[in-house]
Backbone as JSON, one array per atom type, in Angstrom:
{
  "sequence": "MPKKLKTSVNSAPTAGNLPGDYPFGNRVSESLADYAKRMGVSVGAMRTRADRGMLPILQAAPGKKREVNLYAIYMNARYKGERYTEMMN",
  "N": [[0.85, -1.18, 0.0], [0.6, 2.23, -0.86], [2.36, 4.99, 0.64], [0.76, 7.51, 2.62], [0.52, 10.75, 1.43], [1.87, 13.81, 2.62], [-0.17, 16.17, 2.42], [-1.45, 18.23, 3.6], [-1.35, 21.55, 4.59], [-0.61, 24.56, 6.42], [-0.89, 27.11, 5.35], [-1.45, 29.1, 2.4], [-0.4, 30.58, -0.74], [-0.81, 34.14, -1.17], [-3.3, 36.13, -2.89], [-2.01, 38.1, -4.39], [0.43, 37.0, -5.1], [0.09, 35.14, -7.09], [0.57, 33.27, -10.16], [0.43, 34.59, -13.55], [-1.03, 32.99, -15.34], [-2.78, 31.6, -13.77], [-5.65, 29.7, -13.23], [-7.85, 30.0, -11.44], [-8.7, 32.5, -10.65], [-8.6, 34.71, -7.95], [-8.76, 32.88, -5.94], [-7.38, 30.57, -3.7], [-8.13, 28.38, -2.39], [-10.89, 26.12, -1.83], [-14.05, 25.04, -0.63], [-14.68, 21.62, 0.33], [-17.22, 20.73, -0.4], [-18.04, 22.56, -2.4], [-16.07, 22.11, -4.32], [-16.52, 19.4, -4.91], [-19.07, 19.57, -6.05], [-18.5, 21.13, -8.32], [-16.83, 19.37, -9.68], [-18.52, 17.29, -10.16], [-19.01, 15.06, -8.52], [-19.78, 13.18, -5.52], [-19.87, 14.63, -2.2], [-18.96, 12.95, -0.24], [-17.21, 11.31, -1.68], [-15.17, 13.14, -2.23], [-14.33, 13.72, 0.35], [-13.29, 11.23, 1.05], [-11.16, 11.03, -0.79], [-9.6, 13.15, 0.15], [-9.02, 12.21, 2.72], [-7.46, 9.98, 2.1], [-5.24, 11.17, 1.06], [-5.11, 11.82, -1.58], [-5.96, 14.16, -2.59], [-5.01, 17.47, -2.46], [-5.11, 19.35, 0.5], [-6.02, 22.14, 2.62], [-5.7, 22.85, 5.99], [-6.24, 24.22, 9.1], [-5.83, 23.14, 11.68], [-5.89, 19.9, 13.31], [-9.09, 18.45, 13.05], [-10.3, 20.79, 12.29], [-12.0, 22.78, 9.75], [-11.67, 21.57, 6.42], [-10.21, 22.48, 3.31], [-10.0, 22.41, -0.25], [-6.9, 22.61, -1.82], [-6.43, 24.65, -4.23], [-4.3, 25.92, -5.46], [-2.17, 24.09, -5.19], [-3.13, 22.04, -6.82], [-3.08, 23.34, -9.29], [-0.28, 23.85, -9.52], [0.72, 21.23, -9.65], [-0.47, 20.3, -12.04], [0.72, 22.08, -13.82], [3.46, 21.42, -13.56], [3.42, 18.74, -14.47], [2.55, 19.2, -17.09], [4.71, 20.66, -18.12], [6.73, 18.74, -17.92], [5.74, 16.83, -19.73], [5.86, 18.29, -22.1], [8.63, 18.66, -22.33], [9.38, 16.02, -22.68], [8.26, 15.46, -25.17], [9.72, 17.01, -26.91]],
  "CA": [[0.0, 0.0, 0.0], [1.44, 3.43, -0.91], [2.33, 5.87, 1.8], [-0.1, 8.69, 2.52], [1.3, 11.95, 1.24], [1.59, 14.93, 3.52], [-0.7, 17.21, 1.54], [-2.1, 19.26, 4.39], [-0.47, 22.63, 5.02], [-1.33, 25.57, 7.2], [-1.12, 28.36, 4.64], [-1.34, 29.08, 0.95], [0.03, 31.89, -1.22], [-1.84, 35.17, -1.23], [-3.77, 36.41, -4.25], [-1.04, 38.95, -5.08], [1.59, 36.23, -5.51], [-0.31, 34.09, -8.02], [1.07, 33.44, -11.53], [-0.49, 35.22, -14.49], [-1.89, 32.0, -16.0], [-3.52, 30.87, -12.74], [-7.03, 29.64, -13.74], [-8.92, 30.08, -10.44], [-8.87, 33.88, -10.2], [-7.84, 35.01, -6.74], [-9.04, 31.84, -4.94], [-6.34, 29.56, -3.54], [-8.75, 27.21, -1.79], [-12.33, 25.99, -2.06], [-14.59, 24.03, 0.28], [-14.84, 20.28, -0.25], [-18.55, 20.63, -1.01], [-18.05, 23.32, -3.66], [-15.19, 21.42, -5.27], [-17.22, 18.19, -5.33], [-20.16, 19.98, -6.94], [-17.89, 21.56, -9.58], [-16.26, 18.2, -10.35], [-19.61, 16.37, -10.47], [-18.97, 13.86, -7.68], [-20.38, 13.4, -4.2], [-19.02, 15.2, -1.16], [-18.32, 11.81, 0.41], [-16.06, 10.89, -2.5], [-14.1, 14.12, -2.03], [-13.8, 13.51, 1.71], [-12.47, 10.02, 1.0], [-9.92, 11.38, -1.49], [-8.8, 13.98, 1.06], [-8.55, 11.33, 3.79], [-6.42, 9.1, 1.56], [-4.11, 11.96, 0.61], [-5.15, 11.94, -3.04], [-6.42, 15.51, -2.89], [-4.31, 18.39, -1.55], [-6.04, 20.13, 1.32], [-5.54, 23.11, 3.59], [-6.41, 22.66, 7.25], [-5.54, 24.99, 10.14], [-5.47, 22.26, 12.78], [-6.7, 18.69, 13.26], [-10.48, 18.64, 13.42], [-10.83, 22.03, 11.73], [-12.55, 22.69, 8.39], [-10.71, 21.31, 5.35], [-10.5, 23.07, 2.01], [-9.17, 21.91, -1.34], [-5.83, 23.52, -2.16], [-6.47, 24.85, -5.68], [-2.97, 26.3, -5.91], [-1.39, 22.86, -5.32], [-3.63, 21.34, -8.01], [-2.54, 24.09, -10.42], [1.16, 23.62, -9.63], [0.91, 19.85, -10.08], [-0.81, 20.23, -13.46], [1.74, 22.83, -14.54], [4.67, 20.61, -13.54], [3.23, 17.6, -15.37], [2.51, 19.73, -18.44], [6.08, 20.99, -18.51], [7.44, 17.47, -18.11], [5.25, 16.23, -20.97], [6.41, 19.08, -23.2], [10.05, 18.31, -22.44], [9.47, 14.65, -23.19], [7.87, 15.44, -26.58], [10.72, 17.74, -27.72]],
  "C": [[0.89, 1.24, 0.0], [1.29, 4.26, 0.35], [1.4, 7.04, 1.56], [0.8, 9.92, 2.41], [0.91, 13.01, 2.25], [1.14, 16.1, 2.67], [-1.38, 18.33, 2.3], [-1.06, 20.29, 4.83], [-1.29, 23.67, 5.74], [-1.63, 26.84, 6.43], [-0.95, 28.16, 3.15], [-0.87, 30.46, 0.5], [-1.13, 32.88, -1.25], [-2.2, 35.46, -2.69], [-2.79, 37.26, -5.04], [0.15, 38.19, -5.64], [1.27, 35.16, -6.56], [0.23, 34.35, -9.43], [-0.01, 34.02, -12.45], [-1.44, 34.25, -15.16], [-2.7, 31.16, -15.01], [-5.01, 30.87, -13.07], [-8.16, 29.89, -12.73], [-9.14, 31.5, -9.91], [-8.01, 34.16, -8.99], [-8.08, 33.98, -5.63], [-7.88, 30.84, -4.88], [-6.9, 28.3, -2.89], [-10.26, 27.27, -2.03], [-12.83, 24.9, -1.12], [-14.72, 22.69, -0.44], [-16.18, 20.15, -0.97], [-18.6, 21.36, -2.35], [-17.21, 22.63, -4.73], [-15.87, 20.15, -5.8], [-18.33, 18.52, -6.32], [-19.6, 20.37, -8.31], [-17.34, 20.39, -10.37], [-17.32, 17.15, -10.69], [-19.56, 15.05, -9.72], [-19.57, 14.19, -6.32], [-19.36, 13.98, -3.22], [-18.29, 14.07, -0.43], [-17.11, 11.31, -0.35], [-14.9, 11.85, -2.32], [-13.49, 13.98, -0.64], [-12.88, 12.29, 1.74], [-11.14, 10.3, 0.32], [-9.01, 12.22, -0.6], [-8.22, 13.12, 2.19], [-7.4, 10.44, 3.34], [-5.18, 9.85, 1.09], [-4.04, 12.11, -0.89], [-5.52, 13.34, -3.49], [-5.71, 16.46, -1.93], [-5.3, 19.26, -0.79], [-5.29, 21.14, 2.17], [-6.38, 22.92, 4.84], [-5.61, 23.33, 8.34], [-5.04, 24.11, 11.27], [-6.31, 20.99, 12.67], [-8.11, 18.95, 13.77], [-11.11, 19.91, 12.88], [-11.33, 21.79, 10.31], [-11.43, 22.48, 7.38], [-11.18, 21.97, 4.08], [-9.55, 22.5, 0.99], [-8.16, 22.99, -1.7], [-5.75, 23.65, -3.69], [-5.1, 25.21, -6.24], [-2.09, 25.06, -6.09], [-1.84, 22.06, -6.54], [-3.08, 22.01, -9.27], [-1.05, 23.79, -10.61], [1.48, 22.2, -10.1], [0.62, 19.7, -11.57], [0.24, 20.96, -14.29], [3.04, 22.03, -14.65], [4.54, 19.44, -14.53], [3.16, 18.05, -16.83], [3.89, 20.07, -18.96], [6.9, 19.73, -18.77], [7.03, 16.8, -19.41], [5.83, 16.97, -22.18], [7.88, 18.78, -23.41], [10.23, 16.93, -23.06], [9.18, 14.62, -24.7], [8.87, 16.17, -27.47], [11.94, 16.92, -27.99]]
}
């Protein structure tokens, strides 16, 4: 079984520090319910993904509200896109 990734952090970048091609406007996080609705899956499925470490989350302290880290999702997609482009050249 793979190790659970440490995807929970206490802070995210501020809106002023975001890259120009950042697709989420000035939002760096979103509630699990809103993200689940936007992705077309149940909230329970998103909670399970967050629990398993498959979804990057922001959480101030254990037991506090969790939010999806949109900035981490963007950076992961950007990194993979750059790697793919390098591979194709």
